[in-house]
Backbone as numpy.savetxt, mean C-alpha at the origin, in Angstrom:
# Nx Ny Nz CAx CAy CAz Cx Cy Cz
-10.37 -6.35 -10.31 -11.00 -4.85 -11.35 -11.15 -5.69 -12.35
-12.29 -4.93 -13.00 -13.07 -5.47 -13.94 -12.28 -4.84 -15.30
-12.42 -5.74 -16.46 -12.15 -5.03 -17.80 -12.81 -4.09 -18.06
-14.14 -3.63 -17.41 -14.94 -2.41 -18.21 -14.40 -1.37 -17.63
-13.59 -1.28 -16.51 -13.08 -0.07 -15.91 -11.20 0.10 -16.01
-11.04 -0.59 -16.94 -9.27 -0.27 -17.45 -9.07 -0.30 -18.72
-8.02 0.48 -19.11 -7.82 1.00 -20.16 -7.13 -0.30 -21.51
-7.76 -0.82 -22.14 -6.96 -1.96 -22.92 -5.92 -1.33 -24.08
-5.07 -1.69 -24.33 -3.93 -1.24 -25.05 -4.57 -1.53 -26.29
-4.49 -1.01 -27.47 -4.69 -1.25 -29.08 -3.96 -2.58 -29.47
-4.21 -3.44 -29.95 -3.41 -4.47 -30.40 -2.88 -4.04 -31.55
-3.07 -2.96 -32.47 -2.65 -2.78 -33.41 -1.47 -1.86 -33.12
-1.05 -1.53 -31.98 0.06 -0.18 -31.68 1.22 -0.57 -31.56
2.02 0.41 -31.76 3.19 0.18 -31.73 3.87 -0.16 -30.44
3.16 0.74 -29.28 3.56 0.63 -28.25 3.19 -0.95 -27.49
1.93 -1.04 -27.65 1.11 -2.48 -27.46 2.22 -3.83 -27.73
2.56 -3.52 -29.03 3.62 -4.95 -29.48 5.21 -4.55 -28.65
5.36 -3.16 -28.16 6.50 -3.37 -27.60 6.66 -3.77 -26.22
5.32 -3.66 -25.60 5.14 -3.56 -24.55 4.80 -5.41 -24.22
4.00 -5.87 -24.83 4.11 -7.24 -24.72 4.88 -8.21 -24.96
5.84 -7.12 -25.90 6.95 -8.04 -26.35 8.43 -8.41 -24.73
8.12 -6.89 -24.40 8.95 -6.83 -23.25 8.39 -7.51 -21.90
7.12 -7.96 -21.69 6.37 -8.84 -20.82 6.70 -10.12 -20.75
6.78 -10.17 -22.38 6.97 -11.79 -23.05 8.36 -12.57 -22.79
9.42 -11.46 -23.13 10.70 -11.56 -22.59 10.96 -11.66 -21.11
10.23 -11.43 -20.34 10.40 -10.82 -18.58 9.96 -12.40 -18.62
8.80 -12.86 -18.84 8.00 -14.23 -18.56 9.19 -15.68 -19.01
9.55 -15.51 -20.19 10.22 -16.38 -21.00 11.56 -16.45 -20.07
12.59 -15.47 -19.90 13.62 -15.58 -19.11 13.32 -16.36 -17.54
12.25 -15.95 -16.92 11.82 -16.43 -15.57 11.25 -18.18 -15.47
11.32 -18.55 -17.31 10.50 -19.90 -17.06 9.45 -20.00 -17.04
8.72 -18.89 -17.07 7.22 -19.16 -16.72 6.31 -19.55 -18.10
7.25 -18.85 -19.16 6.21 -18.85 -20.48 7.33 -19.85 -21.76
6.68 -20.85 -22.18 7.25 -21.32 -23.27 7.88 -20.66 -24.53
8.37 -21.31 -25.07 9.16 -20.45 -26.54 7.80 -20.07 -27.34
6.79 -20.94 -27.39 5.61 -20.32 -28.38 4.67 -19.69 -28.14
4.51 -19.24 -26.72 3.77 -18.58 -25.82 3.80 -16.76 -25.83
2.95 -16.32 -26.10 3.24 -14.57 -26.38 1.99 -14.01 -25.35
2.20 -12.60 -25.14 1.21 -12.05 -24.22 0.39 -11.48 -25.40
-0.81 -11.65 -25.36 -1.46 -11.11 -26.14 -2.56 -9.79 -26.34
-2.64 -9.75 -24.73 -3.70 -8.61 -24.35 -3.01 -7.94 -23.00
-2.86 -6.66 -22.90 -2.28 -5.46 -21.72 -3.71 -4.97 -21.58
-4.09 -4.57 -20.15 -4.89 -3.72 -20.36 -4.18 -3.07 -18.77
-4.36 -1.61 -18.52 -3.78 -0.75 -17.70 -5.41 -0.68 -16.75
-4.91 -0.92 -15.59 -6.12 -0.97 -14.27 -5.78 0.51 -13.70
-7.38 0.90 -13.34 -7.43 2.56 -12.51 -6.55 2.39 -11.28
-6.43 3.27 -11.08 -5.53 4.11 -9.84 -4.34 3.53 -9.69
-3.42 3.51 -8.60 -2.00 3.78 -8.98 -1.70 5.24 -8.77
-0.72 5.14 -7.52 -0.03 6.61 -7.43 1.23 6.69 -7.58
2.22 5.93 -6.91 3.66 5.35 -7.20 4.13 4.52 -8.55
2.62 3.25 -8.30 3.38 2.12 -9.66 1.88 2.38 -10.56
2.30 1.97 -11.55 0.98 1.67 -12.87 1.44 0.35 -12.87
-0.49 -0.25 -12.95 -0.67 -2.04 -12.96 -1.14 -2.06 -14.27
-0.76 -3.18 -14.79 -1.51 -3.86 -16.21 -2.02 -5.22 -15.94
-2.72 -5.71 -16.41 -3.17 -6.78 -16.64 -2.87 -7.56 -17.71
-2.21 -8.65 -17.62 -1.64 -8.99 -19.17 -2.16 -10.78 -19.16
-2.60 -10.98 -20.57 -3.11 -12.30 -20.69 -2.66 -13.08 -22.12
-2.05 -14.17 -21.94 -0.80 -14.98 -23.03 -1.99 -15.63 -24.07
-1.28 -16.28 -25.01 -1.99 -16.73 -25.95 -2.60 -18.44 -25.30
-1.88 -18.15 -24.47 -2.09 -19.91 -23.72 -3.42 -19.89 -22.41
-4.03 -18.32 -22.14 -5.02 -18.24 -21.74 -4.27 -17.88 -20.19
-2.93 -18.01 -19.83 -2.86 -17.43 -18.35 -2.79 -15.91 -18.34
-2.42 -15.67 -17.17 -2.86 -14.10 -17.09 -1.76 -13.52 -15.86
-1.43 -12.61 -15.90 -0.48 -12.00 -15.06 -0.65 -10.85 -14.71
-0.06 -9.82 -13.82 -0.34 -8.79 -13.21 1.53 -8.09 -13.55
1.32 -6.45 -14.31 2.65 -6.28 -14.35 2.81 -4.70 -13.83
3.40 -4.79 -13.08 4.04 -3.75 -11.68 4.55 -2.97 -12.49
4.58 -1.45 -12.63 5.34 -0.62 -13.04 6.03 0.66 -12.50
7.03 0.82 -12.66 7.54 2.37 -11.84 7.71 3.40 -12.63
6.55 3.85 -12.87 6.84 5.12 -14.10 7.82 6.50 -13.80
7.94 6.84 -14.79 9.01 8.45 -14.65 8.05 9.16 -13.90
8.13 10.20 -12.63 7.28 10.95 -12.16 6.14 10.20 -11.12
6.76 9.19 -10.52 6.28 8.61 -9.51 6.05 9.43 -8.17
5.12 9.33 -7.35 4.81 10.19 -6.73 5.73 9.65 -5.17
5.97 8.32 -4.76 7.15 8.14 -4.06 8.21 7.55 -4.87
9.38 8.02 -4.59 10.71 7.20 -5.06 10.98 6.22 -4.54
10.30 4.98 -4.55 10.90 4.02 -3.66 11.12 2.78 -4.77
11.99 1.76 -4.13 12.31 0.73 -4.87 12.00 -0.41 -5.85
11.72 -0.53 -6.87 10.70 -1.61 -7.27 10.97 -2.88 -6.94
12.67 -2.88 -7.40 13.45 -4.17 -7.23 13.35 -4.62 -5.87
13.55 -3.66 -4.66 13.43 -4.12 -3.28 11.90 -4.68 -3.19
10.99 -4.24 -3.94 9.35 -4.62 -3.87 9.86 -5.73 -4.04
10.10 -6.67 -5.32 10.13 -7.58 -5.89 10.98 -8.51 -5.36
11.79 -8.36 -4.52 12.69 -9.17 -3.77 11.83 -9.42 -2.53
11.00 -8.50 -1.95 10.26 -8.56 -0.87 9.45 -9.69 -0.73
8.73 -9.61 -2.34 7.71 -10.71 -2.77 8.33 -12.23 -2.69
9.29 -12.21 -3.20 10.36 -13.64 -3.36 10.22 -14.20 -1.95
10.65 -12.84 -1.15 11.09 -13.44 0.21 10.19 -13.73 1.08
8.81 -13.16 0.82 7.80 -13.63 1.65 6.65 -14.88 0.90
7.33 -15.33 -0.42 6.49 -16.45 -0.45 6.59 -17.66 -0.08
7.65 -18.29 0.98 7.48 -19.03 1.48 6.68 -19.06 2.85
6.25 -18.00 3.33 5.84 -17.40 4.57 4.33 -17.56 4.23
3.50 -17.35 5.43 2.11 -17.68 5.35 1.36 -16.33 5.51
1.84 -15.42 4.59 1.10 -14.00 4.49 0.82 -14.33 2.77
-0.75 -13.87 2.58 -1.35 -14.07 1.06 -0.87 -12.65 0.38
0.33 -13.39 -0.30 0.98 -12.59 -1.62 0.77 -13.35 -2.74
1.01 -12.77 -4.07 1.32 -13.18 -5.02 2.32 -13.64 -5.66
2.67 -14.64 -6.48 3.83 -15.07 -6.58 4.50 -14.05 -7.39
6.01 -13.82 -7.69 6.36 -12.94 -8.75 7.07 -13.86 -9.74
7.20 -13.08 -10.83 7.78 -14.26 -11.99 8.69 -13.49 -12.97
9.12 -12.58 -12.26 10.47 -12.09 -13.31 10.27 -10.32 -13.04
11.94 -9.90 -13.25 12.23 -8.62 -12.80 12.69 -7.90 -13.85
12.48 -6.61 -14.87 13.13 -5.94 -16.03 13.28 -4.43 -15.19
14.74 -4.72 -14.69 15.15 -3.51 -13.84 15.75 -2.11 -14.33
15.94 -1.95 -15.73 16.32 -1.28 -16.86 15.02 0.06 -17.07
15.49 1.16 -16.42 14.54 2.26 -16.71 14.29 2.63 -18.01
14.84 1.83 -19.01 14.13 2.07 -20.76 13.64 1.00 -20.92
12.05 1.03 -20.63 11.40 0.03 -21.45 10.34 0.41 -21.96
9.46 -0.20 -22.86 8.44 0.31 -23.22 7.33 0.94 -22.02
7.39 0.79 -21.12 6.58 1.13 -20.11 6.78 2.71 -19.40
8.02 2.75 -19.89 8.58 3.78 -19.20 9.25 4.24 -18.30
9.69 2.63 -17.67 10.10 2.61 -16.39 10.33 1.04 -15.83
11.11 0.71 -15.05 11.29 -0.85 -14.49 10.03 -1.28 -14.26
10.07 -2.47 -14.31 8.69 -3.45 -14.20 9.04 -4.70 -13.67
7.90 -5.10 -13.11 7.94 -6.75 -12.83 6.63 -7.27 -12.70
6.51 -8.29 -13.26 5.31 -9.45 -13.41 4.97 -10.24 -12.33
3.94 -10.80 -12.06 3.58 -11.30 -10.53 2.06 -12.31 -11.02
1.85 -12.70 -10.36 0.68 -13.92 -10.46 -0.71 -13.03 -10.00
-1.56 -13.71 -11.48 -2.80 -12.36 -11.18 -4.12 -13.38 -10.47
-4.22 -13.02 -9.02 -4.96 -13.84 -8.40 -6.34 -12.91 -8.26
-7.59 -14.14 -7.81 -8.84 -13.06 -8.21 -9.19 -12.38 -6.88
-10.11 -11.38 -6.83 -10.56 -10.96 -6.27 -10.90 -9.31 -6.67
-11.26 -8.54 -5.46 -11.13 -7.09 -6.37 -10.98 -6.38 -4.71
-10.15 -5.40 -4.83 -9.68 -4.55 -3.79 -11.07 -3.41 -3.30
-11.58 -3.72 -1.94 -12.37 -3.06 -1.53 -11.90 -1.55 -1.40
-13.18 -0.88 -1.86 -12.90 0.88 -1.99 -13.67 1.54 -0.24
-12.77 1.60 0.57 -13.20 2.02 1.89 -14.28 3.31 1.42
-14.26 4.07 0.22 -14.88 5.17 0.44 -16.22 4.71 -0.02
-16.30 3.63 -0.58 -17.71 3.15 -1.54 -18.35 2.62 -0.36
-19.99 3.42 -0.30 -20.75 2.79 0.86 -21.08 1.09 0.54
-21.23 1.00 -0.54 -21.84 -0.33 -0.73 -20.41 -1.48 -0.09
-19.22 -1.00 -0.55 -18.23 -1.87 0.04 -17.96 -1.84 1.59
-18.23 -0.77 2.28 -18.07 -0.68 3.30 -19.35 -1.21 4.25
-20.33 -1.42 3.68 -21.42 -2.44 3.81 -21.26 -3.63 3.93
-21.03 -4.02 2.69 -20.25 -5.85 2.48 -18.90 -6.25 3.55
-18.48 -4.96 4.17 -17.38 -5.54 5.20 -18.08 -5.42 6.36
-18.94 -4.76 6.57 -19.53 -4.58 8.46 -20.17 -6.21 8.05
-20.90 -6.32 7.06 -21.58 -7.80 6.83 -20.75 -9.08 7.40
-19.70 -8.84 6.60 -18.69 -10.00 7.24 -18.61 -9.68 8.92
-17.93 -8.65 9.30 -17.73 -8.86 10.61 -18.84 -9.48 11.64
-20.08 -8.68 11.30 -21.39 -8.92 11.93 -21.80 -10.55 11.92
-21.27 -11.19 10.92 -21.34 -12.68 10.46 -20.02 -13.52 10.77
-19.80 -14.27 9.48 -18.58 -15.13 9.50 -17.28 -14.61 10.15
-16.78 -13.34 9.71 -15.70 -12.54 10.07 -14.58 -13.16 9.67
-14.85 -14.03 8.18 -13.27 -14.24 7.48 -12.65 -13.02 7.03
-12.71 -12.42 6.49 -11.86 -10.69 6.11 -11.50 -10.45 7.42
-12.06 -10.03 8.53 -11.56 -9.76 9.80 -10.45 -10.74 10.06
-10.72 -11.99 10.20 -9.87 -12.81 10.60 -8.78 -12.89 9.76
-8.81 -12.78 8.33 -7.70 -13.28 7.59 -6.73 -11.38 7.74
-7.41 -10.57 8.10 -6.55 -9.23 8.16 -5.81 -9.46 9.34
-6.38 -9.82 10.44 -5.53 -10.17 11.34 -4.65 -11.35 11.49
-4.66 -12.19 10.91 -3.93 -13.41 11.02 -2.45 -13.05 10.13
-2.93 -12.33 8.75 -1.90 -11.79 7.70 -0.99 -10.39 8.76
-1.43 -9.66 9.27 -0.86 -8.70 10.07 0.61 -9.41 10.93
-0.24 -10.38 11.73 0.26 -10.98 12.91 1.45 -11.81 12.24
1.29 -12.37 11.10 2.39 -13.18 10.40 3.55 -12.13 9.76
2.87 -10.98 9.14 3.75 -10.14 8.57 5.05 -9.71 9.82
4.25 -9.22 10.70 5.13 -8.60 12.10 6.23 -9.70 12.66
5.59 -11.00 12.45 6.49 -12.08 13.01 7.87 -12.48 11.98
7.88 -12.02 10.83 8.63 -12.97 9.73 10.15 -12.26 10.37
10.77 -13.30 10.18 12.37 -13.22 10.85 12.99 -12.26 9.84
13.72 -11.43 10.62 14.45 -10.50 9.81 15.68 -11.19 8.86
16.28 -12.63 9.24 16.75 -13.26 8.44 16.61 -13.83 7.30
15.00 -13.58 6.57 14.48 -13.90 5.73 14.10 -12.52 4.50
14.53 -11.55 5.23 14.04 -10.12 4.38 15.28 -10.33 3.50
15.07 -9.13 2.42 16.18 -8.77 1.76 17.48 -7.46 2.79
18.35 -7.89 2.47 19.53 -7.29 3.03 19.20 -5.57 3.28
19.22 -5.07 2.06 18.71 -4.08 2.19 17.69 -3.31 2.26
16.60 -3.82 2.76 15.70 -3.46 3.44 15.83 -1.97 4.28
15.19 -1.09 4.05 15.21 0.22 5.10 14.74 -0.52 6.67
15.94 0.46 7.49 15.50 0.19 9.15 15.33 1.55 9.35
13.95 1.64 10.36 13.58 3.13 10.46 12.97 2.90 12.19
13.88 3.09 13.11 13.20 3.46 14.37 12.16 4.66 14.55
11.43 4.98 15.41 10.48 6.16 15.84 10.71 7.03 15.26
12.14 7.80 15.56 12.78 8.84 15.48 13.05 9.06 14.19
13.62 7.94 13.46 13.74 8.28 11.88 12.76 8.13 11.29
11.84 7.08 11.37 10.54 7.71 10.41 9.69 8.89 10.70
9.78 9.57 12.16 9.41 10.97 12.11 10.53 12.00 10.97
11.51 11.74 11.20 12.47 12.78 10.60 12.27 12.43 9.03
12.16 11.16 8.50 11.86 10.76 7.20 10.43 11.76 6.47
9.29 11.69 7.31 8.39 12.70 6.51 8.70 14.19 7.19
9.46 14.22 8.00 9.64 16.00 8.26 10.36 16.33 7.20
11.41 15.45 6.56 12.42 16.01 5.43 11.20 16.08 4.59
10.20 15.52 3.97 9.87 15.75 2.60 8.68 16.53 3.02
8.39 17.24 4.37 7.64 18.08 4.41 8.25 19.21 4.20
9.29 19.57 4.62 10.36 20.64 4.59 10.79 20.93 2.74
10.85 19.95 2.28 11.46 20.01 0.64 10.17 20.39 -0.22
8.92 19.89 0.33 7.80 19.82 -0.88 6.51 20.79 -0.26
6.59 21.30 1.08 5.40 22.14 1.31 5.14 23.33 0.30
4.34 23.54 0.33 4.27 25.02 -0.57 4.31 26.54 0.38
3.46 26.17 1.79 3.58 26.96 2.68 3.98 26.70 3.97
3.99 27.23 4.76 3.92 26.29 6.18 2.83 26.39 7.04
3.02 25.02 7.73 1.52 24.40 8.10 1.68 24.45 9.54
1.10 25.29 10.53 1.35 25.58 11.85 1.10 23.99 12.66
-0.22 23.35 11.97 -0.91 22.29 12.96 0.59 21.30 12.54
0.92 21.10 11.67 1.70 19.79 10.89 3.10 20.22 11.77
3.06 21.16 12.31 4.93 21.59 12.76 4.25 21.36 13.94
3.52 21.45 14.33 3.09 21.32 16.26 3.10 19.72 16.57
2.59 19.13 15.27 2.30 17.59 15.32 3.93 17.19 15.27
4.59 17.62 14.50 5.90 16.98 14.62 6.66 17.34 16.00
6.37 18.62 16.38 7.02 18.48 17.89 6.25 17.68 18.80
5.00 17.26 18.66 4.25 16.48 19.83 5.13 15.31 19.64
5.30 14.72 18.47 5.66 13.61 18.29 7.31 13.38 18.84
7.79 14.45 18.93 9.15 14.33 19.69 9.20 14.30 20.99
8.02 14.70 21.71 7.60 14.68 23.38 6.82 13.77 23.59
6.48 13.06 22.45 5.78 11.92 22.85 6.24 10.39 22.41
7.37 10.43 21.86 8.09 9.00 21.11 7.51 7.82 22.42
7.04 6.78 21.91 7.27 5.47 22.64 8.59 5.24 23.53
8.15 5.10 24.69 9.60 4.31 25.61 10.17 3.20 25.26
8.99 2.23 24.63 9.51 1.19 23.98 9.66 0.52 22.83
9.67 -0.68 21.98 9.72 -0.61 20.80 8.97 -2.50 20.08
8.46 -2.27 19.79 8.12 -3.75 19.10 8.77 -3.87 17.64
9.93 -4.50 17.66 10.26 -4.35 16.36 9.58 -5.58 15.50
9.95 -5.27 14.28 9.50 -6.28 13.16 9.22 -6.04 11.88
8.47 -6.80 10.62 8.45 -5.98 9.63 7.53 -5.14 9.51
7.57 -4.02 8.87 6.10 -2.90 8.84 5.77 -3.26 7.61
4.54 -3.31 6.93 3.92 -2.91 5.70 3.98 -1.55 5.58
3.62 -0.62 6.05 3.97 0.74 5.97 2.29 1.10 5.44
1.72 0.31 4.68 0.43 0.87 4.08 -0.89 -0.13 4.04
-0.82 -0.92 5.40 -1.91 -1.92 5.49 -2.87 -1.64 5.84
-3.95 -1.43 4.83 -5.35 -1.38 4.64 -6.19 -2.12 3.95
-7.45 -1.96 4.00 -8.42 -3.39 3.38 -8.04 -2.69 1.61
-7.84 -1.63 1.47 -8.14 -1.05 -0.22 -6.54 -1.77 -0.92
-5.71 -1.99 0.14 -4.58 -2.78 -0.30 -4.35 -4.23 -0.20
-5.66 -5.03 -0.35 -6.03 -6.21 -0.59 -6.91 -6.70 -1.90
-6.89 -8.13 -1.96 -7.58 -9.21 -2.44 -8.71 -9.41 -2.32
-10.05 -9.37 -2.42 -10.82 -9.95 -1.14 -11.82 -10.85 -2.53
-11.72 -12.27 -1.98 -13.04 -13.13 -3.21 -13.38 -13.79 -2.19
-14.87 -14.02 -2.41 -15.27 -15.29 -1.56 -15.54 -14.57 -0.06
-15.09 -13.86 0.56 -15.41 -13.65 1.76 -13.88 -13.93 2.78
-12.97 -13.81 1.83 -11.45 -14.55 2.76 -10.70 -13.24 1.60
-9.57 -12.70 2.35 -8.51 -11.96 1.70 -7.64 -12.90 1.24
-7.25 -12.87 -0.59 -6.67 -13.72 -0.84 -5.00 -13.30 -1.63
-4.92 -11.59 -0.92 -3.64 -11.24 -1.11 -3.37 -9.69 -0.63
-2.53 -9.88 -0.38 -1.86 -8.60 0.64 -1.09 -7.85 -0.41
-1.62 -6.87 -0.71 -0.67 -5.98 -2.07 0.33 -4.63 -1.33
0.59 -3.97 -2.40 1.63 -2.90 -2.42 2.19 -2.45 -1.17
3.28 -3.39 -1.38 4.66 -3.23 -0.21 5.39 -2.47 -0.36
5.52 -1.01 -0.99 6.38 -0.17 -1.61 7.25 0.77 -0.40
6.37 0.59 0.92 7.09 1.41 1.79 7.27 0.61 3.27
7.52 -0.55 2.87 7.66 -1.66 3.90 8.96 -1.46 4.38
9.32 -1.26 5.40 10.66 -1.40 6.29 11.03 -2.20 7.59
11.86 -2.12 8.22 12.02 -2.84 9.61 11.94 -1.73 10.78
11.11 -1.60 11.49 10.72 -0.82 12.54 9.81 -1.18 13.61
8.75 -0.15 14.26 7.97 -0.82 15.42 6.48 -0.94 14.62
6.27 -2.19 14.65 4.96 -2.78 14.10 3.97 -2.10 14.49
3.70 -1.69 15.45 2.72 -0.89 16.05 2.27 0.76 14.70
3.33 1.06 13.99 2.57 1.75 13.14 1.60 1.19 12.03
1.57 -0.23 11.66 0.47 -0.59 10.92 -0.61 -0.53 11.52
-0.43 -1.00 13.20 -1.77 -0.50 13.91 -2.65 0.58 13.82
-1.50 1.61 14.41 -2.07 2.82 14.50 -2.45 3.41 13.11
-2.14 3.07 12.09 -2.56 3.51 10.94 -4.05 2.58 10.52
-4.15 1.43 10.67 -5.48 1.01 10.55 -6.41 1.77 11.77
-6.38 2.35 12.64 -6.96 2.67 13.92 -7.45 4.22 13.46
-6.75 4.79 12.12 -7.03 6.07 11.75 -8.43 6.05 10.93
-9.32 7.19 11.36 -10.42 7.35 10.88 -10.49 7.43 9.10
-9.36 7.54 8.86 -9.22 7.87 7.38 -9.51 6.07 6.54
-8.65 5.53 7.28 -8.52 3.73 7.13 -10.09 3.28 7.16
-10.98 4.10 7.73 -12.38 3.72 7.83 -13.22 4.23 6.50
-12.39 4.94 5.95 -13.51 5.94 5.11 -13.62 6.92 5.36
-13.10 7.95 6.13 -13.35 9.53 5.91 -12.52 10.15 5.26
-12.94 11.04 5.05 -12.61 12.09 4.24 -12.40 13.32 4.77
-13.56 14.23 4.39 -13.95 15.32 5.78 -14.63 14.85 6.98
-15.52 13.59 6.85 -15.85 13.11 8.13 -16.58 11.91 8.39
-16.31 11.35 9.37 -16.11 9.96 9.75 -17.22 9.15 8.68
-17.02 7.67 8.38 -18.00 6.95 7.95 -18.82 5.92 8.01
-17.71 5.20 9.34 -18.21 4.07 9.63 -17.47 3.63 11.19
-18.20 2.84 12.22 -17.49 2.90 13.22 -16.88 1.82 13.45
-16.30 0.96 12.06 -15.63 -0.23 12.06 -13.75 0.01 12.22
-13.04 -0.29 12.75 -11.52 -0.39 12.30 -11.28 -0.58 10.85
-10.63 -0.07 10.22 -10.47 -0.13 8.89 -11.38 -0.67 7.88
-12.58 -0.28 8.55 -13.68 -0.61 8.00 -14.18 -2.18 8.18
-13.48 -3.37 8.82 -13.61 -4.70 8.62 -13.77 -5.11 10.07
-13.48 -4.51 11.40 -13.35 -5.04 12.43 -13.68 -3.94 13.50
-14.35 -4.29 14.46 -14.53 -3.26 15.81 -12.98 -3.50 16.21
-12.63 -2.12 16.92 -10.98 -2.08 17.12 -10.58 -3.11 18.08
-11.88 -3.04 19.53 -11.27 -3.78 20.76 -11.35 -5.24 19.98
-11.99 -5.83 19.36 -11.91 -6.85 18.83 -10.64 -7.22 18.01
-10.21 -6.57 17.30 -9.24 -6.61 16.27 -7.77 -6.77 16.86
-7.97 -6.07 18.29 -6.35 -5.72 18.90 -6.23 -6.80 19.87
-7.51 -7.33 20.38 -7.33 -8.37 21.03 -7.07 -9.68 20.78
-7.72 -9.81 18.95 -7.29 -10.77 18.17 -5.83 -11.01 17.48
-5.51 -9.65 17.37 -3.83 -9.60 17.18 -3.08 -9.96 18.36
-3.45 -9.49 19.29 -2.63 -9.94 20.75 -2.52 -11.19 21.20
-3.62 -11.92 20.59 -3.94 -13.55 20.95 -2.98 -14.12 19.78
-2.60 -13.74 18.74 -1.83 -14.18 17.68 -0.45 -14.20 17.82
0.11 -12.79 18.51 1.49 -12.56 18.60 2.03 -12.56 19.96
0.83 -13.04 20.85 1.36 -12.63 22.10 2.01 -11.40 22.78
1.54 -10.34 21.84 2.29 -8.55 21.99 0.75 -8.31 22.42
0.67 -7.50 23.70 -0.27 -6.87 24.40 -0.06 -5.71 23.42
-1.30 -4.77 22.59 -1.27 -3.64 22.25 -2.83 -3.09 22.86
-2.71 -1.63 23.50 -3.89 -1.03 23.92 -3.86 0.49 22.85
-5.14 1.20 22.64 -5.31 2.23 21.65 -4.59 2.91 22.32
-4.68 3.36 23.79 -3.49 4.31 24.20 -2.32 4.35 23.53
-1.13 3.33 23.70 -0.42 3.18 23.07 -0.25 3.45 21.38
-1.57 3.21 20.59 -1.10 3.30 19.50 -1.25 5.04 19.23
-1.48 5.92 19.86 -1.72 7.24 19.61 -0.72 7.76 19.26
0.68 7.99 19.21 1.70 8.34 18.53 2.16 7.76 17.16
1.47 6.56 17.05 1.55 5.95 15.70 0.53 6.67 14.64
-1.01 6.76 15.53 -1.50 7.51 14.74 -0.96 8.93 14.11
-0.40 9.53 15.07 0.20 10.90 14.44 1.20 10.56 13.56
1.69 9.77 13.72 3.07 9.35 12.55 2.54 9.06 11.22
1.31 8.29 11.62 0.66 7.72 9.98 0.01 8.89 9.54
-0.24 9.92 10.18 -1.54 11.27 9.42 -0.09 12.26 8.99
1.23 12.32 9.33 2.77 12.73 9.01 2.96 12.06 7.91
2.78 11.22 7.74 3.03 10.27 6.41 2.13 10.73 5.28
0.64 10.44 5.36 -0.16 10.92 4.62 0.00 12.13 3.87
-0.12 13.11 5.57 0.25 14.66 4.54 1.43 14.92 3.87
2.65 14.27 4.48 4.04 14.67 3.55 3.68 14.14 2.07
3.23 12.87 1.90 2.68 12.15 0.47 1.95 13.00 -0.28
1.08 13.67 0.30 -0.28 14.33 -0.29 0.55 15.98 -0.65
1.56 16.35 0.39 2.18 17.80 0.11 2.82 17.73 -0.94
3.62 16.54 -1.36 4.27 16.32 -2.19 3.76 16.02 -3.63
2.15 15.35 -3.59 1.64 15.25 -5.05 1.33 16.42 -5.32
0.70 17.63 -4.77 0.88 18.50 -5.00 1.78 19.54 -5.54
3.23 19.74 -4.59 4.07 20.31 -5.25 4.44 19.54 -6.42
4.22 18.50 -7.02 4.80 17.68 -7.97 4.04 18.29 -8.90
2.54 18.42 -8.92 1.51 19.38 -9.71 1.83 20.71 -10.24
2.14 21.77 -9.11 2.43 22.68 -8.94 3.75 22.97 -10.05
4.71 22.11 -9.53 5.84 22.35 -10.42 6.38 21.82 -11.59
5.15 21.20 -12.27 5.01 20.76 -13.41 5.33 19.30 -13.66
5.87 18.44 -12.84 6.56 17.24 -12.77 5.61 16.10 -12.71
4.40 16.49 -12.88 3.08 15.56 -13.42 1.92 16.31 -14.01
1.38 15.50 -15.15 0.15 16.06 -15.64 -1.06 15.39 -15.11
-0.55 14.48 -14.05 -1.82 13.79 -13.38 -2.90 14.49 -12.22
-4.04 14.96 -12.57 -4.74 15.80 -11.67 -5.24 15.42 -10.74
-5.17 14.09 -10.31 -5.49 13.37 -8.64 -4.35 13.97 -7.73
-3.34 14.35 -8.42 -2.28 15.06 -7.27 -2.89 16.01 -6.71
-3.11 16.97 -7.37 -3.54 17.82 -6.88 -4.91 18.22 -6.07
-5.41 16.77 -6.50 -6.71 16.99 -5.72 -6.71 16.35 -3.90
-5.42 15.94 -3.74 -4.64 15.59 -2.44 -4.97 17.02 -1.43
-4.97 18.09 -2.17 -5.36 18.80 -1.22 -6.39 19.00 -0.14
-7.64 18.76 -1.18 -8.95 18.03 -0.23 -8.89 17.38 0.82
-7.72 16.82 1.03 -7.54 15.64 2.24 -7.20 16.22 3.46
-6.48 17.87 3.36 -6.16 18.05 4.22 -6.60 18.51 5.54
-7.93 18.84 5.48 -8.93 19.31 6.69 -8.90 17.80 7.33
-9.26 16.83 6.78 -9.74 15.93 7.69 -8.69 15.55 8.59
-7.44 15.27 8.26 -6.21 15.13 8.77 -5.91 15.66 9.52
-5.61 16.93 9.46 -5.52 18.23 10.39 -6.50 18.27 11.59
-7.78 17.50 11.40 -9.01 17.42 12.13 -8.68 16.47 13.41
-7.84 15.41 12.41 -7.69 14.24 13.38 -6.23 14.56 14.03
-5.88 15.18 13.72 -4.42 15.53 14.26 -4.61 16.18 15.90
-5.22 17.45 15.67 -6.16 18.13 16.80 -6.36 17.20 18.03
-7.29 16.35 17.27 -7.99 15.39 18.60 -6.96 14.32 18.97
-5.93 13.90 18.31 -5.08 13.16 18.98 -4.25 13.84 19.98
-3.90 14.77 19.24 -3.33 15.65 20.43 -4.08 16.39 21.98
-4.96 16.29 21.49 -5.78 16.57 22.60 -5.55 18.31 22.98
-6.38 18.68 21.60 -5.88 20.27 21.51 -7.42 20.76 22.43
């Protein structure tokens, strides 16, 4: 993310001083910074719905990323658990940044708890940007470094032993995952949605009879990565992670939404970066687990339920004055395209 698209904290402000001091203290407590080194620059990066992200630079030229859970976040997920998960994944062959300390208090200069992690090179591809989609397609038609990294990272995530994960990582089987998003829908909808309610009934009737257990990322897509020099350097945004059926991640990737669809399909590649047949074959070869497009259909519907539930919540938060972030109410423009995909998957 370029500095030009980020909001830099004014150095002379009281807020900058308090935030810089808080990050400096966290890094010193972690043993990352010496007593004479301080944070001298902070800038907030754009995007982010449930987390705010800042780039930090120290007097010694070190760079870090600060992840904050602000008040009024879209999803009330556990920042401390996300930090512990990064720690647990550090020895694994998953491309993740190292973490350098957690401030768990709600009372911080950032307005909520935060942790500090390694700054890695790269940009997060934008699946809605034509130029980014073209670059990803060019990679697949050529070296396939990004496509291969996405397959290998996902296979490694799904194979991570449960014994190495935080003990309090949630576990959701298929029924529990459906119930989770049904609860959000019932609590945060403004009106009843017959298509959504039919889809929840469809999920109950079409639940998979088997299970492929493992660590589920929960939001595995190209926009939650950092890509540099044709390779995936980091997998980010682990706040929705749980123990469950790993086919959720594959179904989520197989949605047109993950390939840049808003109201209409944008490209032929799964997740913008690989042909679906190639990716599923590569994943199966890496994991020894056979996966077909048909077995992913319930997980695609469940993925849409997750997306719609969170977007219903976003609109509810804005309408009820829980946030002034106007992006939240824009979520309503995603409803038609997702409903269209639901009806196709349910073969209406």
